[in-house]
N, C-alpha and C positions, 0 to 999 in steps of 0.2 A: 393261725392267721397267715395270710400270704402277703407278699410285698408286690408292689407294682413298679416295674422298671421306669425310670425317668426317661423321657424322650431325649434323644441325643441329636446333635447337629448332623445334617446330611453332608457327607464329604462329596463335593462335586468336582468335576474336572478342573474348573476355574479355581476352586478353593483348596485343592489338594496340597499345593505347596505351603499354604498357611498352616494346615493341620500337621504337615511334616515338620514344620518349624516348631510348632508348640510341643511336639513330642521331644524335640531337642532342647526344650525350655528357652526358645527364642520367640520373640514377637516380631513378625515380619509382615509387611504390606507391599503392594505393588507401587512402583514408581514409574510414571510415564517417561519413556525414553525421549519423547518429543518436547514436552513442556515441563517435566519434572514434578508434576502433581502427584502427591501421595494419595492413594485411594484405598478405601476400605468401606464396604466389603469388596472382595475381588470382583472384577468385571472384565468383559472382553474389550470394551472401549473405555478410553479416558473420558470422564464426564466434562472435562474442561476443553479438550481439543479434538476429541473423537479418534485419537490415534489408537492403534492396536498394539504397538510395540511397548513393552514394559519389562522391568526386571524386578525381582523380589529383593527387598532391602530389610535389614534388621534395624529395629528401633531400640531406643533406650529402655522402654518399658516403664518410663516414669511419666506422670501426668498429674492431673487434678480432677476431682469430682466436678463434673459440669452440671449434673442433675442426678436425682435418685428418688426412689420410692421405697417404702417398706410395705411388703405384701403381708396382710393379715389373714386374707381369705383366698388361698390359691384356687385357681380354676381347674387345675389338673390334680387328681387324687394322689399322684406320686409325690407331690410337694406338700401335702397336708402336714406331715410330721416336721417339716422344716420351718413352718410358719411360727412367728414372723421372720421373714428374711428380706434382704434388700436386693434391689436391682439398680445398678448405677450406670450412668453414661459417663465414661472417663474420657476426658480430652487429653490425649497424649501430648507430650512436649513438642513433638514434631507436627502436630495438627490433627491427625485423624481421631475420630471418636469411636469408642467401642462400648458395647453393653456388656456388663459383667457384674459379678457379686463382689462386694468388699468384705474381706475376712479379717479376723484379728482385731475387730473393732465392734463395740456395741452399736446397735442401730441408733440408739439415742445420741451417740457421739459423731455420727455422720454429719457433714456439712458441705455446702457448696464451696469449692475452692480447696478442700482438704487435699494436701499432697499425698499421692499414692504411688506404689510401685507394683509391678506385676509379680505374681507367684503362679505356679502351675500345679494343677491337680490332675493326676493320671486317672482316667475313668476306666479305660480298657486299652488294648494294644493299638487301637486306631485313634482314639480321642483323648487328648489332654487339654483340659480347659484352662484358659487364662483367667485368673482372678486377680484382685488387687488388695493390697493391705496398706495401711498408713505407712508413710516413709519413716524410717528411723531418724531420730533427731540429729 
């Protein structure tokens, strides 16, 4: 039997600093130098004031589940063996929202508002994925 490689995120010029940070086990987003808005995903322009000036800032990596689904019938064959698995929208304490998997928790125990913290999974030399786990009490 052969395996199918899972599709990986594309590392773009705008997003390269994000992936560099995840390799260091840091969660970073762009902060607009004009209005201070934290933005994710990375973009050339600030969606609030349209400024191009920004800097990358590290976040706490803590947040809460804003929404989630449990996938029982994956659309891509590379994910068939993982089903059922979850995909969550995590609202970080600083405001931005990310899509990620929640690990270290049964799907049945997921709930809106569950406090979570980032963990990192190295996929290869270029991609380290941020995932989340329930916060320790």
